[in-house]
C-alpha positions, -999 to +999 in steps of 0.1 A: +084-177+309+090-140+320+061-117+330+063-099+297+060-132+278+029-142+298+013-108+291+020-112+254+006-148+255-026-135+271-029-108+245-024-134+217-051-156+231-075-126+235-069-114+199-070-149+184-103-155+201-120-128+178-129-152+150-156-143+125-174-170+105-194-158+075-224-173+058-221-205+041-232-207+004-234-241-013-199-250-026-185-215-022-181-204+014-161-178+032-143-177+066-130-147+084-103-146+111-080-121+126-044-124+139-019-099+153+011-090+131+046-103+139+034-136+152+059-165+149+057-189+121+032-217+129+009-195+151-027-204+153-051-184+130-084-204+130-099-239+134-107-244+097-117-281+101-142-272+129-156-242+111-162-261+079-174-293+096-145-314+082-132-345+100-095-347+104-094-380+084-111-362+055-083-336+053-057-362+042-082-383+021-096-354+000-063-336-007-069-302+009-045-273+003-043-236+010-033-211-017-025-175-008-030-146-033+004-134-045+038-151-045+043-155-008+024-182+010+015-166+044-008-194+057-007-232+058-031-260+069-019-281+098-027-316+087-029-332+122-051-305+138-070-290+109-059-255+120-050-226+097-015-214+109+009-187+098+035-199+073+056-168+076+061-139+101+037-112+089+047-075+090+014-055+086+032-023+077+051-039+049+020-055+034-005-027+040+015+005+040-014+027+027-044+006+039-062+012+072-077-023+074-051-050+064-067-082+051-050-111+035-070-135+013-064-172+006-084-201-007-089-236+008-092-260-021-107-294-016-095-311-048-116-343-044-149-322-043-137-294-067-147-269-039-131-236-030-136-218+003-124-182+005-106-172+037-100-136+048-075-130+076-073-095+091-038-086+103-042-064+134-017-038+144+007-038+173+027-008+184+060-019+169+070+013+152+082+047+165+073+080+148+103+090+128+113+121+108+131+118+075+158+141+088+166+144+125+188+175+121+169+204+105+182+238+095+159+268+092+171+303+081+149+332+092+152+369+086+154+391+116+126+412+100+102+383+100+069+394+116+058+377+148+029+353+140+046+341+108+044+304+102+069+280+087+060+244+077+080+217+095+086+182+082+060+157+095+068+124+112+058+091+098+045+061+118+033+031+098+012+017+127-025+022+126-052+036+149-041+047+183-007+032+177+000+057+149+011+093+152-011+113+175+006+146+186+036+169+184+054+190+210+080+217+206+106+228+232+132+255+229+129+292+238+102+319+240+107+331+205+089+301+190+058+280+195+041+251+177+009+250+157-006+219+142-029+221+112-052+193+100-046+183+064-075+174+040-069+137+048-070+142+085-032+141+088-014+165+112+009+191+098+032+208+123+042+245+118+068+266+135+053+299+147+074+330+155+060+342+188+085+370+195+105+393+172+140+381+164+172+402+169+203+388+152+226+410+173+209+394+204+209+358+193+222+346+159+209+310+165+180+293+183+180+255+191+146+237+192+135+201+197+104+188+179+088+156+193+063+133+177+043+109+199+020+080+191-009+067+212+005+033+221+008+019+256+035+027+263+038+055+239+067+058+215+084+092+207+106+104+178+126+136+179+141+161+154+164+190+163+158+223+147+185+250+144+172+284+134+197+308+120+188+345+121+199+364+090+199+401+081+169+417+066+156+407+031+124+426+023+106+401+000+104+364-001+099+344-033+063+335-041+053+305-061+027+310-088+007+282-073+006+266-038+000+232-053+008+220-088-011+189-101-001+169-132-014+136-146+010+114-166+007+079-181+029+053-166+048+048-199+060+084-201+097+083-213+125+088-188+139+123-192+105+139-200+097+172-183+065+166-163+059+202-149+078+234-144+072+254-112+078+291-111+084+316-083+091+353-084+109+377-060+104+415-061+139+421-046+169+430-067+203+415-070+212+385-049+181+388-028+159+386-059+176+355-075+153+325-071+165+289-070+145+257-064+151+226-043+133+197-027+123+205+008+135+171+020+165+154+005+146+122+002+115+138-013+123+129-049+131+092-040+154+093-070+124+091-093+122+128-101+149+154-109+145+192-102+164+218-121+175+243-094+177+272-119+146+266-141+122+248-118+117+220-143+108+186-129+119+157-151+115+119-148+146+101-137+132+065-135+104+046-152+070+048-136+048+018-127+011+024-119+009-010-102+037+001-077+024+036-070-003+058-086+005+091-069+036+110-059+038+142-037+069+164-038+075+193-014+095+221-030+111+253-019+119+285-038+146+305-020+165+337-028+200+349-020+189+363+013+176+330+026+139+337+024+118+311+008+083+299-002+069+264-002+048+245-027+036+210-033+036+191-066+012+162-069+019+138-098-008+113-106+002+082-126-025+069-149-027+032-159-020+018-193-028-017-205+007-032-199-003-065-182-019-094-200-044-116-181-028-146-163-045-180-162-035-206-137-049-241-132-057-246-095-071-281-099-078-305-129-088-340-137-064-361-157-091-384-169-129-387-169-154-415-176-173-413-208-205-418-189-199-387-167-231-366-165-233-332-182-220-305-159-192-326-144-163-303-133-130-312-150-108-282-141-107-252-118-090-220-132-079-188-116-077-157-138-062-123-129-050-091-145-028-066-125-041-036-144-070-015-131-104-004-145-113-017-180-076-027-185-080-052-157-115-066-166-110-100-180-134-120-203-128-158-207-138-180-236-134-216-246-133-233-280-168-241-294-158-274-311-153-293-278-180-307-255-170-284-226-181-250-214-170-224-188-188-215-156-178-185-135-179-185-097-209-168-081-187-154-052-158-142-073-152-135-110-115-147-106-125-183-106-138-204-136-148-240-138-145-261-170-175-285-171-188-310-196-214-295-219-226-328-235-222-365-234-188-380-241-180-409-263-145-424-259-149-445-291-153-413-311-128-391-293-106-405-265-087-373-256-094-335-256-069-306-254-091-278-241-078-242-246-092-214-225-085-178-237-086-147-216-088-111-229-089-078-209-109-047-217-080-025-227-076-009-261-060-026-277-069-057-257-042-080-243-048-118-244-034-150-230-044-186-232-040-218-212-046-255-219 
């Protein structure tokens, strides 16, 4: 093994040693572990058998399985060791793009005992991403009459890593005419600005070449760069001015494609070509093909269907520019509101195929999992069961997502030898969406 491999191995063991075991509550317990992202398939996560006090022989006898929330199963139980291991290589940035603390949840189901233990695994970050700009070649046009001290927003870099491994600072190199200022955004993000430090003279220099660098705080640090070419143009006395620095609009997720969501406006006091205002996205990828901007009218229309569950907010950076290459910037924030477009889903996690007629009242016959992808009242689910059967529903004390079907009275095989129990789930939307399972 090479030296780098040994260092990585030591780091794995150090990180994997940080295992947290939560309080144990009757039949519903919870375990917490942590594991670095990008670990190979089959990597150790936690000693589940030891932490739950299970013997290895019990694991095969009782029928124990691991179920991960979502379609992808990221974890598995090693039958010979009782260890929880990774079933897939996990990319933290792909799973938790907008979440600081990345936690995956799964359930350990002991079918023979009708018990469920919740397991939370925190996916810790490694510095596997470099700060990047959407465009590495940038063009800025600036009038030679621009006053020193004027500021121009620059595109920010993106680093999906977290903590110190994420974007930490910017640097600008070039010539004495320009300097860099970094402003703090309302969410703590850094917003670089190009500052004109010395008056421009087109006859002296028609172009200025600059390099903007973005650095993260990893060890070693990673750096991304973008080249900026400033073109000096002849004087244009007035720049366009947006009517608002930030436009906000709320739209339901079912708004029809082609609808006009908002119209931005900017005015320019100049005449002729220098006073003709047009509009554009500041970055070519800013619209992500979802929104269309009319360069003449400033109208923003919907190009693709929205889905609240895939994204509840969109930010668009716009420019209004005139014929003399002066411009103003504005931001459009589009908030997507949820509609009740997802029905509750019922899945049977475990069930008995038969039960003795002398089983005591309260015997568990099935374990159900219920979920609704909507949010708020649209995602609040109520479950019910037919009243003409000797069974009732019990919800889990640790999570409202699980229900147990238990016997509500004594059974008599001579009177009824088989029951088909139907469970119905309804959400809190208006109108409510429903589903059922047997």
